[in-house]
N, C-alpha and C positions, 0 to 999 in steps of 0.2 A: 396790627389793626384788627379790632374786633369786627367780625362779619355781622352786618345788620340782621336783625331778627328775621326779616322777610326773605333773606337769602339762605337761612340756615337749613332749609329743606333740600338745598342743592348738594349733590355729591361732589366733594372736592376732587377726588380721584378714585378710580376703581379699576380692577382687573378682572375680566371674566375668565373663569377657570378653564373652560374648554379650549379656546383658541388664543388665550391671552390677548384679547382685543381690548385696546385702551379706550376709555371714555374720556371726554374732554375734561381737562383739569382747570379749575377756577384759579386764574392768576390774581384777579381782583374783583371784589363785589362791593359796591358802595351805594348806600341809599340816602346819604346826605342828611343824616339826623343832626349833625353838628358841623356846619360848614366852617365855622370859626376854628374848630379843632383840627381841620385837615392838615394845616401846616405842621402840626406836631406829629402827624402820622406820615410825613414824608412827601406830602403834596406841595406844589408850588402854585401860588396865586399871584399873577403878574399883570399889571395894566401897562401896556406899551402905547397907549393913546398919546398923541402929541401933547395934550393938556389933560393929564390923568385926573379922573374923578373917583367914583366908587369902583371897587373890585367885585368879584363874585361874592354873593351874600346869601343868607338864609332865605328860603322862599317865603313869600308873603301870601298867607292863606286867604287874605282879603281879595287878592286878585284872582287866584285859583288855588285849589288844593293839590297836594302831591299825588302822583300816580298811585302810590300805595303808602301805607304807614300813616304816621301823624300828618296832619294837614299841611304843616310847614316844612316837612322833611324832604326838601329838594333844594338844589342850588339854582340861583337866579342871577341874571345880569340884565342891565337895562341901559337906556340912552344916557343916564347920568354917569356913565363911564368916562365921559369927558366933561370938563367944566366950561368948554367953549359952546357957543350957540350954533356953531357949524363945524364941519370937519369930521374925521373918522373916530370910531371907537374900536379898540383892539384889546380885548380882555381875555387873558389866558388862565385856564385851570389845568394844571399838569400833574399827572399821576406820579407816584414813586416809581423807581426803576423796577421793571418787570422782565422776567425771562419769557419771551414770546418766540413763536416759530411760524412756519409757513401755514400752519393750520389755524392760527390765532384769529379770533373774531372780537370785535368791539361792538357791544349791543347797549342800547340806552333807550329811554323814553324822552321825547322832547316836546315842548309846547310853547307856542308863540302867544304873545299878548294880544296881537291883532290890532284892531282900530285903524287898519289901512296903512300902518307903518311896517315896512319890511324888516323882519328880524332874521339874522343868518347865524347859524351855528356851523362851524367847521370842526371836523374830527381829523386829527393829524397824528403822525408817528415820527419818532426820531430814534436813531440808534447811536447818536454821537454826543448828545447833551441836551440841555433844556433851553438853550438860547433859541429865540423864535426862528432864526435863520436855519436851524438844524432840522426843522420839521417839514414833512411832506404830507400833502392832503390825501386822505383815504376816503373821505365821504363828507357829506354836508346835509343840512336840513334848513329850509327857509320857508317862511310864510308871512303874509301880511294880514292873515285872519286867524282867529283862534279856532283851530280844528280839534281841540281836545288833545290829550296825550297821544302822540304818534310814536310807535316803536320803530327803531331803525337798527340795522346790523351791517357792519362793514368788515371786510377782510383786512388783515394787517399788512398784506403785500410784502411779507418777508420771504426770503428763500431758505433760511436756516434758523436754528435756535440762536437768538441774539438778545442781549440785554437792551431793553427799549423803554421809551417813555411814550405815553399817549397824552395828547393835549385836546382840550375842548376850548375852542376860541369863539367868543361872541364878537362878531365883526359887523360894523356898520360903516358904510361908505361916507355918509354925511348926515349927521343928526338933524340938520335943518329939514331933511325930507324923508328920512328913514330912521328906524330904530325905536322900539318901544320897551318891550319886556320879554324875556325868554327864560324858561326853566328847563333843567335836565334832572332826570331821576333814574334810579335802577340801573346804574352802570354795571355791566358785567363783561369782563375780559377773560377769555378762555384760551387754552392751548392744549393740544394733544401731546402727551409725552413722547419722546424719541423712542423708536422701536427697541433699542437696547435697554432703555429704562423700563419699558413695559415688560420685556422678557425677564429682566432681573427681578422685578416685582412679582411676576408670575411664578418664577422659580422659587422665590422666597416664600410665597404663599403655599406652593406645592410642598416645599420642604417642611413648613410648619404643620401642614395637615398630616404629612407622613410621620413626623415626630409624634404627633398626638396619637396616631394609630398604634405606633410601636409601644409608646409608654402607657397606653390605656390598660 
């Protein structure tokens, strides 16, 4: 997956020569320039509402603009996730499989449409698969007013390096009384490499520098 332009200034991984201290490694950075193309990049978009309607879609700049980048470059979900006039909405946006660990964090910007209808975003993690029942909640954002883009960050709650999936779920209890429109942008998922990996990277860098000194 190509890293969106606004993330390209981030260091994917680095080793500091003195103490071989590891910086956070970017496991995934997504700015949602092309929501329709996410499935081709390993994402899953699933609507588990009892009467499914729309799934996650490209942001509508007429409602509000993206947190950064092009005006429509964010992912959105709304009350039309069900075709019923009442009942719940459960819309899932699930990342590709990622190697995460106890240091991993999930950061994003979220924004609710407001107008007095409560919008809820759940952030969840699974180490066993992409079925909804596999996921555990690690954080949430909810609002019935438009507070602008709000940045949130959650720990992945893992104990060791594990292949994992992260899900963003738009959840509405009953569209008769709740649910309007919600957007997410600038998703960034990070992890710090294992100490052995950091040491090997550091030794490799030190060896390269030594080779350059000898061969100069």
